[in-house]
C-alpha positions as CSV (number, residue, x, y, z in Angstrom):
1,M,-0.3,-9.2,-5.9
2,N,-2.8,-12.0,-5.5
3,K,-4.6,-12.8,-2.2
4,E,-2.3,-15.8,-1.4
5,E,0.8,-13.7,-1.6
6,F,-0.9,-11.0,0.5
7,K,-1.9,-13.5,3.2
8,N,1.6,-14.7,3.5
9,Q,2.9,-11.2,4.1
10,M,0.1,-10.4,6.5
11,A,1.0,-13.6,8.4
12,K,4.4,-12.0,9.1
13,L,2.7,-9.0,10.7
14,Q,0.3,-11.2,12.7
15,I,3.2,-13.3,14.1
16,A,5.5,-10.3,14.7
17,Y,2.9,-8.3,16.6
18,N,0.9,-11.2,18.1
19,K,-2.3,-9.9,16.6
20,I,-4.9,-11.8,14.6
21,F,-6.6,-9.6,12.0
22,T,-10.3,-10.0,11.5
23,R,-11.7,-10.7,8.1
24,E,-12.9,-7.1,7.7
25,E,-9.4,-5.8,8.6
26,M,-7.8,-8.1,6.1
27,E,-10.2,-7.0,3.4
28,I,-9.4,-3.3,4.1
29,W,-5.7,-4.0,4.0
30,Y,-6.0,-6.0,0.8
31,K,-8.0,-3.2,-0.9
32,E,-5.3,-0.7,0.0
33,F,-2.4,-2.9,-1.3
34,K,-3.8,-5.1,-4.0
35,N,-2.2,-3.0,-6.8
36,T,1.2,-2.9,-5.1
37,D,4.0,-5.1,-6.4
38,I,4.6,-8.1,-4.1
39,K,8.3,-7.4,-3.8
40,E,7.7,-3.8,-2.7
41,F,5.0,-4.9,-0.3
42,E,7.3,-7.6,1.2
43,K,10.1,-5.1,1.7
44,A,7.7,-2.6,3.3
45,I,6.4,-5.3,5.7
46,E,9.9,-6.4,6.7
47,K,11.0,-2.8,7.2
48,T,7.9,-2.0,9.2
49,I,8.6,-5.0,11.5
50,K,12.1,-3.9,12.1
51,E,11.2,-0.2,12.8
52,L,7.9,-0.3,14.8
53,S,7.3,-1.7,18.2
54,F,3.5,-1.5,18.0
55,I,1.1,-2.9,15.5
56,P,1.3,-0.7,12.3
57,K,-1.5,1.1,10.6
58,I,-2.0,1.0,6.8
59,A,-0.3,4.4,6.5
60,D,2.8,3.1,8.3
61,V,3.3,0.3,5.8
62,R,2.4,2.5,2.8
63,S,5.0,5.1,3.8
64,R,7.7,2.4,3.6
65,I,6.9,1.4,0.0
66,T,9.6,2.9,-2.1
67,I,7.7,2.8,-5.4
68,N,4.5,4.9,-5.3
69,P,1.8,3.2,-7.5
70,N,0.6,6.7,-8.5
71,D,3.9,7.8,-9.9
72,Y,2.9,6.9,-13.5
73,Y,0.6,9.9,-13.5
74,I,3.5,12.3,-12.9
75,N,5.2,11.2,-16.1
76,D,1.9,11.3,-18.1
77,P,2.1,13.8,-20.9
78,Y,-1.4,14.9,-20.0
79,A,-0.6,15.4,-16.3
80,Y,-1.5,19.1,-16.6
81,L,-5.1,18.0,-16.9
82,Y,-5.1,16.5,-13.5
83,K,-6.3,18.7,-10.7
84,N,-4.9,16.5,-8.0
85,L,-2.2,14.0,-9.0
86,E,-2.8,11.7,-6.1
87,W,-6.6,11.2,-6.8
88,C,-6.4,12.0,-10.5
89,E,-9.4,14.3,-10.7
90,T,-9.5,15.7,-14.1
91,V,-10.1,19.4,-14.8
92,K,-12.1,20.4,-17.8
93,E,-10.8,23.7,-19.1
94,W,-13.0,24.5,-22.0
C-alpha cells in the first residue's frame, strides 16, 4: 500500500474516533502496515470501527487482518530452518 492509500484509511479512524494522529504516530502506524494489502487493511479498519468504542491500538487493527503477511514463511520448503516463524530467525545446524 502506498502512503496516499494509507492516509485515506487513517482518515477514517481519525473521523470515527475524533482523534488527530501526530506525524510520529502516523509514521509508526505506516511502518507497521506498509506491507499489508490495501484491501485487507481497509477491511480491518472498517471492522475495527464497527467493533471498538475507543481509539484502537496497532494490535487491534492487526488482529482484524485476515491474511497474515508472514504466512508465506509457513509454506516455505525451508521453514524447518526458521527458529521462530514470526520473526524468521534462522537456525544454523551444522
